[in-house]
N, C-alpha and C positions, 0 to 999 in steps of 0.2 A: 489198560489203555483208558485214558480219561474220557468220560462220556461227552464232554463238550466238544471233543474233536470230531464227533460225528453229527453234530447239530448245526443247523443254520443259526446265524446270529442276526437279530433284527434290532435296529435302533430307530427311535422316533424322536424327531426334534420339532419344535414349534417356534415361530416368530410372528410378529404382527407388523402390519403396514397401516398408515393413517394419513389422510390429506394434510394434517398439521403436525406431522411427526417432528418433534424438537424445534417447532417454531418459537416456543416460549422459553427455550433453553438459552441462557446467557453464555455467549462464547467466551472461553478463557484463552483463546488463541493469542499468542504474543504477536505484537505488531512486527517484530523482527523475524517472525517465523518464516521458514522457506515457503515461498508462494505456491510451489508445486504441492507441498504438504497441505497447505490451507485449502487449495482447490480440491485435493483428494478428499479431505474431511467433509467439505460441502457436498461433493458428489455422493459421498456415502450417506449423508443425511437425506439428500434429495431422492436417493434410490428407495428410501423407505416411505416416501410420500406417494400414496396411491389415490386414485379417484374416489375410492370409498374405503371405509374401515375393512380390513381384510386380515384373516388369520391364515397363515401359511403352515401347513403340516407336511413335513418331509419324512418319508419312511425309506430306510435303506436296509436291504437284506444281503448278507454276505454268506455264500455257501461254505460248507465245511471244507477243510483242506483236502486235497487229493492224496492218494496213497504216497506219492513221491514227496509231496510237501510235508506230510506227517513224518516221513522218515528223516527229512532234514531237520524238522523241529526236535525229534527225538535225539538226533546227534548233538544238537546244541544243548539240550537238557543234560545229556550224559557228560558233555564236556564242561558243564557248569560255568559257562561263560556269561558274565553279566551283559545285558543288552547294550549298555553304553560302550562296551569294549569290543563288540563284534566287529571284525574287520574282514575285508575281502581276502579270500585265500590266495588269490593270484597276485595282487599288487600290494596288499597290506594297507589299503586305504580305508579310513573310517567310513562307516555307513552314513550316508547323507540323507537329508530330508527328501531329496528327489528319489532316492532309492526306496524310501518308505512309501512315497506316493505311487511309485511304479508298482510296488507290491499290492497296495490297496486297489489300484486299477485292475491288477491281475485277479485278485480274489473277488473283486466286485463285479466281474463280468456277468451279464445276464444269463441265467440258466436257460437252456433250450433256445438259444438265439438262432437256430437253424430253421425255426418255424417260419413258414412263408407269410408275408404281409404283416409281420410283427412291427409295431411302431418303434423302431430303433433308430437312434442317430449316433454318429460317431463323435466322441469327445475325448480328445487327447489319447487316441490309441485304444480306447475301450468302448464298450457298447453301453448306452444308457437307455433304459426303458422309459418312454414318455407316454403316460396314460392321461387322456383329457376327458373331462365330463362332457355330456351333451351341451351344457350351457357354454363351456369354454370353446367347444368346436363351433357352435353357432356364433358366438361373439367374435371369434377370430375371423370367421368367414365374412361376417357383415362388415367389420372394420376394414378388411382388405378389399372387398369386392363391391360394396355399396358406395357409389361415388357421392351420394347425398347424405351419408351417415354423419350425424353431428352428436358427439358424446354428451354435450351439455343439454341437449333437448330430447335425448332418446332413453328408453328403458328396455330392460330385458326381463323376461319371465320364462319359466320352463314348465311344461305340462307333460307328465309321463303316462297318462292314461290312454286307452285305446277306443273307448266308447264315444259315440257321437254326442249323446246327451251330456256326458261329462265335459266334452269339448265346448259345447254351447255355454254351459254354466261357467266354465273357466274364462271364456272370452268376454262374456258380459260382466262377470265380476271384475275383470281387468278394466273394462270400459268404465264401469261405475267408479272404480278407484281413481282413474285418470280424469274423470269428469268432475271431481270434487272441486277443482280449481285451486287446490293446494299445491299442485305441482306445475312445472313448466314443460311437461312432456308433450312433444309434438309428434313423436313417432314411437310406437311400441312394437318391439319384436318378440313374438310369442314362439318360443322354440318348442317343437312338438316331436321329439324323436321317435315315438312309438305310434303316432297317429297317422294312418294312411301313408306310411313311409315307402310303400312299394307301388303307389298309384298316384301319379301327379294329376291325372284326370279327375279322380275322386276328390283329391285335395282341392283342386280348383273349383269343382262343383260345390264342395262344402263352403268355400269362401264366397261363392256366388249366392248361395242360399243365405249365408250370414249377412251379406250386403243387402239382400232383399228385406230381411227382418229389420236391419238397422234403418233402412229407408222408410219403414212404416212408423218409426218413432219420431215424432216431431222435433224433439230436442237433439236428435242425432242426424236427421236427414240433411245431407249436404255437408255435414261436419266431420264424419268419419268415413274414410275410404279404406277398403280391405284389399290387400294384394298378397301374393304368395311367392315363396321361393321353394324349390324342390329339386332333388337330384335328377329327376326326369322331366324337368320343365322344358317346354318346346323352345323357349328363348335361352340361348346359351349363357347369357350373362345373368340369368336367374336360376342357374343350377347350383344349389347349395348342397352340402353333404348330408343335411338332414332337413326335414320339413320345417319351414318358418312362416308363420302367419304375421303379416304386417298391418298394424292399425295406424293409419295416417290421419292426424287431426288437422283439418283445413282451417 
């Protein structure tokens, strides 16, 4: 029995997005071309235009065939039937692209999908595992729940440490960067997934002490206002899935 039949197969693909993707490409579309096709091509180009340069890495892992699937594969191998001539045993119809996609969906099901609270979503009859980074979780929540969010004047940064001293250093480094005047940032969202994640009160106290320090600095007094989002925040509309410190430039 071939060793590959007992191994998981993993493929990794990568693509890129950019704000000016194919802006400088001269279109070769024929004026008499189908309008629907031209619209499709433009939508395809627009889909690759992101707010910032982005690399997209996709990993797909397929489990080895089950014992029954291996037996079916062995039958095909013994019959020595070329793949392009495989037909349905019942109706004699040729295997279609849809059949192949259905098989891919079957083999690509997430292993262990019975685990409670796993981030699964249904896509065309199969389960797809969606794993988001803390940055993505924070950004998604802010864009959906902060009514005053403005993508053109906002920034995001992530902080993974747990210590208070490190947090102070991170915050003031961010303030110094935004204070240079080289950016148009009016609101900075500092995503802090590991910092006081289980205590909204301590997180609020930290932001209060931070505001007190800021108010002692003449160049920042009345210019920067600190606020917070937290999953245990007393105000329902400020309950975010992970701690977020907000720096508002007035």
